[in-house]
Structures are given as C-alpha cells and as structure tokens.
N, C-alpha and C positions, 0 to 999 in steps of 0.2 A: 503493499499499500504506499504509494509515493505521492499520490494526489486523492483529493476528495472527489468522488464523482457525484455531484449533487443531484443527478437524475436517478441515483440508486439509494432509495430510501434507507438501506441498511447503513450506509456510510453516514447519513444524516442523523439516523437513531444512535449510532455509536458515538458520533461527535457530541451528541447532546448528553450522553451518559458520562463520558470522560469530562466534559465541561462541568458537569454536576459534581463530580469528585474533586475538581479543582476548587470550585466554589466551596464545597463542604470543608476542604482543607483550611481555606482562609477563615471560614466561619469558626471552626473548631480552635484554630490559632487565636483568633479574636476572642474567644470565650475562655482563653486562658489555658488551654491544653498545651503541653510541651512540643508543639510541632514547629516552632520558629526555629530557623536555622541557628540563631544565637546559642541555642541549647544543645546543638549538635556540631561541634567544631569541624570544620572542613567540608561541611554540607552547605549547599545553597538552598534558597527557599524552593526552587524547582526540584532539587533532589528529595527534599522533605515532602513536597506535594506528590511526587512520583511514589515514594514510600508509603504514604497515607493512602493513596489510591489502590497501590497493589495489595495492601493488607486488607482492605474492604472489598475491592472488587472481586478477588479470588474467592472469598467467602461467598459473595453474592452469585458468581458463576456456579459455584458448586450446589447452591441451593436451587439455581435455575435449571440444572441437569434434571431435577425431579418436578419442578413447578412448571417451567416453560421450556422444555426441550427443543421446540422448533425455533425459539428465539435465540437460545444458545447456538444452534446449528447455523443460523443466520450470521451471528457475530464470528463464529469459527470459520465460515467460508472466507472471511476477510484476512485470516491469519494462517500461521503455519505452526504445527505441533502434532504430537502423537496421539494426543486425546483432544476432544472438542474443547475442553477447559484450557488446555494449553494453547490451542490454536486462537480462541477467543482472547486469552491473556496477551498473545503475541499482538493481535489486531488492536487491542486497548493500548498496549505500550507504544505501538506505532502512531496511533491516533493522538496519543499525549504528546509525542514528539512533533507532530504537525501542529497541534494547538499551541504548545508551549516548547519552542525549539531552544536548544542550547544557545546561549548568548556568546559571543566573541570573548575569550578570555576565561570561560567557565573551565573548572577542572572537573568534568562530569564524572560523578560516582555512579550514576544510574544512566547509562547510554540509552 
C-alpha cells in the first residue's frame, strides 16, 4: 500500500480507523496517561502514537476475528502476513505511515 485509492472504500475505512487511534493517543496523553514522549527517552510523539495504536489495534483485530470476520478479511486484503490479523496489522502500520510519515531528522524506532 503506497497510496490511498479513494475509490476503494476499504482504504477509506482503514484510514478512518487509524486516524481514530491517532486521535485516541492524543486524548489519552491529554488526560494524563504516560504516552508523552517526554516520559520515554529516545521516542518521538510519532513513536508513542504508533505503540499506542499497535497495543490497542491488535487486540481489536483479534476480537474482530470472531465478531466481524468479513471486515477483518477486507483489511487483511490490504496487507501482508501469514494470518489475517498479521496482514491487517501490516495494512494498519502502512496506513499509519501514510497518515503520519517520519519527519526529516527522526530517529525512527517504529519504521
């Protein structure tokens, strides 16, 4: 996934999901949870948002295996992996990279 095909509703849905996790990260940080990069030396805010998303998204995808397997399959079709959850996580990571790319000078911990 290198570009978002706006005519494909799966890309648009995944973009919305990933954006929701980025917003959730900032909301949790604003509520005083320790997701600020200042509490994690060597990490950028982008790193922390990626970590936050991965922790929650993987659990959500595993639940989706049972609740909405067709939705999981749609997201998995956008990524690569040996299982649908792994493929959907790959798609999620790639979408995160499109929405919040590394800035010049970043020392990315989470490529």
